[in-house]
C-alpha positions in Angstrom: -81.5 -70.4 -105.7 -80.3 -67.0 -106.9 -79.9 -66.3 -110.6 -78.3 -63.5 -112.5 -79.4 -62.6 -116.0 -77.4 -60.3 -118.3 -78.7 -58.9 -121.5 -76.2 -57.3 -124.0 -77.6 -56.6 -127.4 -78.8 -60.0 -128.7 -76.8 -62.0 -126.2 -78.6 -63.2 -123.1 -76.6 -65.1 -120.5 -78.1 -66.8 -117.5 -76.0 -68.2 -114.6 -76.7 -69.6 -111.2 -74.6 -68.0 -108.5 -75.2 -70.6 -105.8 -77.0 -73.9 -105.7 -77.5 -75.2 -102.2 -77.4 -78.9 -101.6 -80.5 -80.7 -100.3 -79.2 -80.7 -96.7 -78.3 -77.0 -96.9 -74.9 -77.7 -95.3 -72.7 -77.2 -98.3 -72.8 -74.7 -101.1 -71.7 -75.6 -104.6 -70.4 -72.5 -106.3 -70.8 -72.4 -110.1 -70.2 -68.8 -111.1 -66.6 -69.3 -112.2 -67.4 -70.4 -115.8 -70.1 -67.8 -116.0 -67.7 -65.1 -114.8 -65.2 -66.1 -117.5 -67.9 -65.9 -120.2 -69.2 -62.6 -118.7 -65.7 -61.2 -118.5 -65.0 -62.3 -122.1 -68.3 -60.6 -123.3 -67.4 -57.4 -121.4 -63.8 -57.4 -122.8 -65.0 -58.1 -126.3 -67.6 -55.4 -126.1 -65.2 -52.9 -124.5 -62.5 -53.8 -127.2 -65.0 -53.3 -130.0 -66.2 -50.0 -128.6 -62.6 -48.8 -128.2 -61.8 -49.9 -131.7 -64.9 -48.0 -133.1 -63.9 -44.9 -131.2 -60.3 -45.1 -132.4 -61.5 -45.6 -136.0 -63.5 -42.4 -135.9 -60.2 -40.4 -135.5 -57.9 -42.7 -137.5 -57.0 -40.3 -140.3 -57.1 -37.1 -138.3 -53.4 -36.8 -138.2 -53.5 -36.1 -134.5 -50.6 -37.6 -132.5 -51.3 -41.2 -131.2 -50.1 -42.6 -128.0 -47.3 -44.3 -130.0 -46.2 -40.9 -131.3 -45.9 -39.8 -127.7 -43.9 -42.9 -126.8 -41.6 -42.3 -129.8 -41.0 -38.7 -128.6 -40.5 -40.0 -125.0 -43.4 -37.9 -123.7 -44.8 -41.2 -122.4 -42.4 -43.7 -120.8 -42.1 -47.2 -122.1 -40.1 -50.3 -121.6 -38.0 -50.4 -124.8 -36.9 -53.8 -126.0 -35.4 -52.7 -129.4 -34.7 -49.5 -131.2 -33.0 -48.4 -134.5 -33.3 -45.4 -136.8 -36.7 -46.6 -138.2 -38.3 -48.9 -135.6 -39.2 -48.9 -132.0 -40.2 -52.0 -130.0 -41.6 -51.8 -126.4 -43.5 -54.0 -124.0 -47.3 -53.9 -124.2 -48.9 -52.4 -121.1 -51.7 -55.0 -121.3 -49.8 -58.2 -122.2 -51.8 -61.1 -123.7 -48.8 -63.5 -123.3 -45.7 -63.8 -121.1 -43.9 -61.9 -123.9 -45.9 -59.2 -125.6 -44.0 -56.5 -127.4 -45.3 -53.9 -129.9 -43.1 -53.0 -132.9 -43.9 -49.7 -134.6 -42.4 -47.5 -137.3 -41.0 -44.3 -135.9 -42.5 -42.3 -138.8 -46.2 -43.0 -139.4 -46.2 -41.6 -143.0 -49.9 -42.3 -143.6 -49.4 -45.9 -142.5 -52.2 -46.0 -139.9 -53.1 -49.6 -140.6 -51.9 -52.4 -142.9 -54.9 -51.9 -145.1 -53.6 -48.5 -146.1 -50.1 -49.7 -147.0 -48.8 -48.5 -150.4 -45.8 -49.4 -152.6 -43.8 -46.7 -150.8 -44.2 -48.5 -147.5 -42.5 -51.8 -148.6 -39.2 -51.0 -147.0 -40.6 -50.1 -143.6 -42.9 -53.1 -143.6 -39.9 -55.3 -144.2 -38.0 -53.5 -141.4 -40.9 -54.1 -139.0 -40.9 -57.8 -139.7 -37.1 -58.0 -139.3 -37.4 -56.1 -136.0 -40.0 -58.6 -134.8 -37.5 -61.4 -135.4 -34.8 -59.4 -133.5 -37.3 -58.9 -130.6 -38.0 -62.7 -130.5 -34.3 -63.4 -130.3 -33.8 -60.8 -127.5 -36.8 -62.2 -125.6 -35.7 -65.8 -125.9 -38.7 -66.9 -127.9 -37.2 -67.4 -131.3 -38.2 -71.1 -131.2 -41.9 -70.1 -131.4 -43.7 -66.8 -131.5 -46.6 -65.1 -133.2 -46.8 -61.8 -135.0 -50.2 -60.2 -135.2 -51.3 -57.1 -137.0 -54.9 -55.8 -136.4 -56.0 -53.7 -139.4 -59.2 -51.7 -139.0 -62.1 -51.5 -136.6 -63.5 -55.0 -137.3 -60.1 -56.4 -136.3 -60.3 -54.3 -133.1 -57.4 -52.0 -134.0 -57.3 -49.5 -131.2 -54.3 -47.3 -132.1 -54.1 -46.0 -135.7 -50.4 -46.1 -136.0 -49.4 -49.4 -137.7 -48.0 -51.8 -135.1 -47.1 -55.5 -134.8 -47.7 -57.5 -131.7 -44.9 -60.0 -131.0 -46.4 -62.7 -128.7 -44.7 -65.7 -127.1 -43.5 -67.4 -124.0 -46.4 -69.9 -124.0 -48.1 -72.3 -126.3 -50.2 -70.5 -128.9 -53.6 -71.9 -129.9 -55.3 -72.0 -133.2 -57.6 -70.4 -134.3 -56.4 -67.3 -132.5 -59.7 -65.5 -132.0 
């Protein structure tokens, strides 16, 4: 019997890779559930590290990847665009439909927690654009709009953005 032990901070996981039957003729593989848990732990840890790193530079004013997409320095699959808003497909989709909706002008709006009275108009335009994206993508009968605000919400790009998710049954609680 082989075992694998993983220690990450205070989390200790133990899984058995293979358990041989008494007659040694068949192997029962049991790592799949462990691999899912391990993958989830790694993804969560990586996501948290990326969010912490991004937060360190949040208010530097340096161009974000979204600024580069807006200026067409980086290609994207655009779903919707108007004078104020750009919507494009996420490169790491978490649902069959996963579109990011961003303001073309950051104007200090790096996260929802930094919104001010002067941002009311663009916030409304972003939500309206999310509705348009849902219609264009054929998911207007059911979709989710997510905004991660700050490092503890795992925000990884400090340019306010909405995630429009759909095309499958959403679960609650989300995460």
